[in-house]
N, C-alpha and C positions, 0 to 999 in steps of 0.2 A: 668405117672406124676411124680412118685416117682423116677425113674431113672434119669429124667431130673433135679429134685431137687439134687440128689446126684452128678451128673456130674456137675451142676453148683456150688454147694459147693465146689466140689474139684478143679474145674477150678478156682474158686475165690480165694481159699487159695493159689494157685500157683501164680495168678496174684498179690495178696496183698504181698506175700512174695518176689516175684522177680520183679514185676512191669513191666513184658514183657511177651509176648506169645511165647511159645517154639514151633518151628517146628521141630519135631522128626520123624524119619523114622518109618514105620509100621513093627511091630514084633510081634511074638507070645507072648501072656501074660506069664509072670513069675509067680511063686507061691508067695502067699502074703508075705511069710516069707522071700522073697528074694527082696523085695521092696527097702530096703536100703536107702531111702532118710532121710536127716537129719530132713525133715519135716513131715515125715510119722506120727509121734504121733500127730502133730497138725492138719493134714488133717483127721485123723480118730478119733479124740476126745479121744485118748488113752493116752494123756499126763496128767501130775500130776494136771495141772490147769483146766482140762476140766469141773469140776463141776462150775466153776466160769463164764462159757461161758454163755451169754444170749440167749437162744435158740428161743426166739421170734423175727422173722426176720425184720429188718428195711429196707426199700426201699433205693436203691442206684444205681448210674449210674455208667458206665465204665469210663467216663471222671473224675468223682470225685474220684474214686479208683486210677487211675493212676496220678492224680495230687499232691497229698502231696509227701513231700521229704520222701524218704525211707531209713531207717537205714543201714549203711554198717559197718561190715558186716551183713547179713540178720540174725535176731535172730532165734534161735531154741527154744525158749520158748515164752509163751504169755506174753509180757511186757507192752502192752499199750492197752488203752480202744478199739481200733480198732480190736485188736486181741481177744478180749473177747466178741465179738458181732457176731451174724449170720446176714449175709446181703443178700437181695432179689434183684435181677436184673431181669428185663424183657428183655430177648434177643432172638435172633433167631439164633441158632447153624446152620451154613452152611456147616461147615467141621470139621471133628475130625480125630484123628489118636490115635491108642492105641500104647503106648511105651513098650518096653521090660520090664519095671517093673511094668506094668498094669496101669499106669497113662493114662489119656486120655488129649491129648493136641490139 
């Protein structure tokens, strides 16, 4: 169950930041230090504003996450109330791929 929550939170971070699902090819996982994504600190709660994130999850749907306008370029810091909240989605994972930087898409 904990793995599902971690996978869900990581996937939600990517979806909220990019508002799209990424289809990546399967590769061997790279070392955590090589993750390299601009969003890595946000995904892992290692950014300076991590203590402001409300860790009590609120229920959300995929449709509601995909519907709002998304800022361009995608921010690399927590600038909105949406980014300061943990969201809970009830979903069924039917397929996943591990990317070269250890992300799961």
